C-alpha angles and dihedrals in degrees: 000000000000122000125212112257115255115258114252116262120260106240115198117191124188107292128243089239089060092051091045092051093052090041091058090049090049091051090051093050089048092049093050092044092055091041095054092043092051092051090048099043102036121353101056097039087049092051090046088057088050091051091051090050090051092054090048095047094049091048099043098035120016098036093035091054090050092052092047090050091050090047094046094242098113096125094052092045091048092054090053092046095051088050087057090051097253111160121228131201128232090273089060094250125124113263115262123254089251092058091042093051093044090057089056094042094246128141116262092233110032114191120233117217126196123240089253091057091049092049091051089062091062088047092054091044089055092048090052090050090051089053090051090053092050092052090049090051091049092052093047090050093051100038094094099033120111141172114229125195125200129182093264105018145018133225115222123219090256091055100256117140118224116193113212089227091058094057112099104166135030121190104204100164091116096043100095096046105029104015091240126142124177114207122197116200144160123216089206129025092250095031126117119277113258131195131223130180128213110200112183093182093057096039121050112236089009086138088065091056089049091050090049091053094046091052090062098035123115103165136086114314112196109199134175110292115244115218111241119242115268112263113252116256114255116258118258118257111277093027128096119230112239 
């Protein structure tokens, strides 16, 4: 008496979607790590130097010119200023800070940060780097995992075996939106309740393993609740309801 050959197992490796999602997260963490480090190491110290230069320029040039003008010593001051390389406009006045900064490609109002604020950029850069390492660790831990479905049981990514006959409840309320099904099962009639998760987004062809389980399932299936239709309004007095 010949028996039918067993159907091949459904092997579900980690999906490309899963790697792509974490790859996007890794790219975001890397971008912010570089951005924060750049601000702390170069951008903010450079802008601080611009802010210091603005204070110096306004004190030694703009305000000094105003004092010399009020004291009637503009000509003498102008001679000293030209000797220092200070530029003047067509009206014989020193160029404004805005013009001075524009020639150097600087912002008109550079912002000065404290040492604490600059130090925080390195803190956040390190935090983003730590997040990047965590994502890398997650991908390494999951790279060889797989979900395997057989005709009468399935093997979870952690190696546990779940017999279809041992499953007594399936919570599929998140299946349509997130591809998640939670399976409750007992390995023995009086054994403890255990939980298994079928994730068809994380594991390629996980939906086939789920369909295989459902085909052999005879327990409680919890699906998304459908809102009942609104009751019809009662007919007004003197009118017959259809």
